C-alpha positions as CSV (number, residue, x, y, z in Angstrom):
1,M,0.0,0.0,0.0
2,I,1.3,3.4,-0.9
3,E,0.3,6.8,0.3
4,I,-1.1,8.9,-2.6
5,E,-2.0,12.1,-0.8
6,K,-2.6,13.8,2.6
7,F,-6.3,14.5,2.7
8,P,-7.8,16.5,5.6
9,C,-11.1,15.0,6.5
10,N,-13.6,15.4,9.3
11,D,-14.8,11.8,9.6
12,R,-14.4,8.3,8.3
13,R,-17.0,8.7,5.5
14,E,-15.1,11.5,3.9
15,A,-11.9,9.5,4.0
16,E,-13.8,6.5,2.4
17,A,-15.2,8.8,-0.3
18,R,-11.7,10.1,-1.2
19,E,-10.4,6.5,-1.2
20,E,-13.2,5.6,-3.7
21,Y,-12.2,8.5,-5.9
22,W,-8.7,7.3,-6.2
23,R,-9.8,3.6,-6.6
24,C,-11.9,4.6,-9.6
25,H,-9.2,7.0,-10.9
26,F,-6.6,4.3,-11.1
27,N,-9.1,1.7,-12.2
28,S,-7.9,-0.6,-9.4
29,Q,-8.2,-4.3,-10.0
30,L,-7.2,-5.5,-6.6
31,N,-9.9,-3.7,-4.6
32,T,-13.0,-5.6,-5.5
33,K,-15.3,-3.9,-3.0
34,R,-16.1,-0.3,-3.1
35,A,-14.9,1.9,-0.2
36,Y,-17.8,4.3,-0.4
37,R,-21.3,4.5,-2.0
38,T,-23.6,7.5,-2.1
39,V,-27.2,7.1,-1.0
40,E,-28.3,6.8,-4.6
41,Q,-25.7,4.2,-5.3
42,R,-26.7,2.2,-2.2
43,K,-30.3,2.2,-3.3
44,Q,-29.4,1.1,-6.8
45,Y,-27.2,-1.6,-5.4
46,D,-29.9,-2.8,-3.0
47,I,-32.5,-3.1,-5.9
48,E,-30.0,-5.0,-8.1
49,Y,-29.1,-7.3,-5.1
50,Q,-32.8,-8.0,-4.3
51,K,-33.5,-8.9,-8.0
52,Q,-30.5,-11.2,-8.2
53,F,-31.3,-12.8,-4.9
54,Y,-34.9,-13.4,-6.0
55,L,-33.7,-15.0,-9.3
56,D,-31.2,-17.2,-7.5
57,N,-33.6,-18.4,-4.8
58,K,-36.9,-18.5,-6.7
59,G,-37.2,-22.3,-6.5
60,K,-36.3,-22.4,-2.8
61,K,-38.9,-19.8,-2.0
62,L,-41.6,-21.6,-4.0
63,E,-40.8,-24.9,-2.2
64,Y,-40.9,-23.2,1.2
65,Q,-44.3,-21.7,0.4
66,K,-45.7,-25.1,-0.7
67,H,-44.5,-26.8,2.5
68,Y,-45.8,-23.9,4.6
69,Y,-49.2,-24.1,2.9
70,Y,-49.4,-27.9,3.2
71,N,-48.4,-27.9,6.9
72,K,-50.8,-25.0,7.7
73,K,-53.6,-26.7,5.9
74,N,-53.0,-30.1,7.6
75,K,-52.7,-28.5,11.0
76,T,-56.1,-26.7,10.6
77,D,-57.8,-29.8,9.1
78,S,-56.6,-32.1,11.9
79,S,-57.5,-29.6,14.7
80,S,-61.1,-29.3,13.4
81,D,-61.5,-33.1,13.6
82,D,-60.6,-33.2,17.2
83,S,-63.5,-33.1,19.6
84,T,-63.2,-31.0,22.7
85,E,-64.0,-32.7,25.9
86,C,-65.1,-31.0,29.0
87,I,-64.3,-32.6,32.2
88,T,-66.3,-31.6,35.2
89,H,-65.6,-32.5,38.8
90,Q,-68.4,-33.0,41.2
91,V,-67.8,-31.7,44.6
92,L,-69.4,-33.8,47.4
């Protein structure tokens, strides 16, 4: 790691933003993760991540929903078949 510049900053986020600037400027291939994202970039990333996660896990989610529906249906069907008994005690 080499020092590129002395940059006065007030907090960590400013330092990360400047690091991201230099990472993009030099087209760094070693740093695969971004040092800083703006609010708009984070929102865009989240939307893309959610889409990809949905596509990757679509089958798993459908299977889970089928099992959940089946278990819920069987639970309510079996509970309606049970008769409720009332036990009373007679006091002498």
